N, C-alpha and C positions, 0 to 999 in steps of 0.2 A: 467512419473515419476516426482515426485516433492519432494523437500527437503525444509523445512521451519525451520529457526532458529530464535530464539529471543535472543537479547543481549542488554546490556545497553552501551551507549556511553555518559558518564557524566549523565546529566538529561534527555537524549533522549532515548526512547525505539526504537530499530531498529528491524524490522522484515525483514529478508533476504529470498527472494524466489529464488529458483533455479529449473529450469526445466519448466514444463508445468502445468498450472492451467486449468483443464477441469471440467466437471460435477462431476466426482467422487472425484477429489482432492480439489475442491473448499471448501468443508467442513473443510479441514485442515487450509486453509487460514482464513476462517470465525472464527474458534476456536482460532487461533493465535491472530487475531485482538480483538475478544471478551475478551479473557483473559487479554490482555494488557490494554484494557479500564477498565475492572472490577478491576484491581489492582490500578486504579487511575491515570494512566499516563496522562499527559497533553501535552506531546510532543511525537509524533509518526512518524517515518519514515518507509515507505515500500521501501526497497532497491530491485529494479527490474532489476539490471544490469545483472543478470544471468537468467532472465525470458525469455523463448524462445517462449511461446505461452500462450494466455489466451482466454478462451471460454466466451460465454455470461453468463454462470453460475458464472465464476470468476469475470466478470465485475459487475454482480449483487451483489456480496459480497461488493465491494467498494461502490456501490450505496446505499446499505442498511445501511451504517454507516454515510453517509454525514450529515443527520439531527441530529443524536445523538451527533456527534462530535461538531457541531455548538452549540447545547444546553449546552453541558458540557464545552464549551470554550476550546476544545482540539485543539492544532495546529497539523495539519496532512499534511504530504507531501509524494508524490510518486516520486522516483528518479530512473534515469538510464534506462528508457524504451528504448528498441531498436526501430528502425524506424518503423518496421512492427506493433509492439504492440502499440506504441505511436499513430500511424495512427488509430487504432481501438478505442482508447480512444477519439481521436479527432472526429471521425465520430459520436460517440454517445454523444458528447458534454461534456464528463467528464473532459476535459481540462478546461472547464469553471466553473466546480463545485469543482474541486480538485486542489490543488497546485501541479504542476508537475515541477520538475527540471531535467535538463540534467544530472547532476552529483550528486553523493552522497555528495560531499563537499558543493555544492550549497544548498542542502537540509538541511544539518546540520547547515549551516550559517543561513538559513531562520528560523530554529527552535530555535535558541539561543535567 
């Protein structure tokens, strides 16, 4: 089960993920990121503090936007990963390609 909410915090678009991102729910994450980019956001945070699990399909969603964000000069941060999920990001080297912060507050500071 997944719940994805989009909200604004000042000039920052925040996408909050709660639950599990697997093959069937990764399309919801993809849509949330795509819609945020299409509306012209230049500062995006993915709040993963309530993310319990992410599959390879979910990780693929993040990977698919890395180049586009660079081209559009969009600042992008992933925050609040639990230890297990963070380890998966690190194994795949996504921690080298994405800005990952421990807390939401650190992410918001980075994006300002």
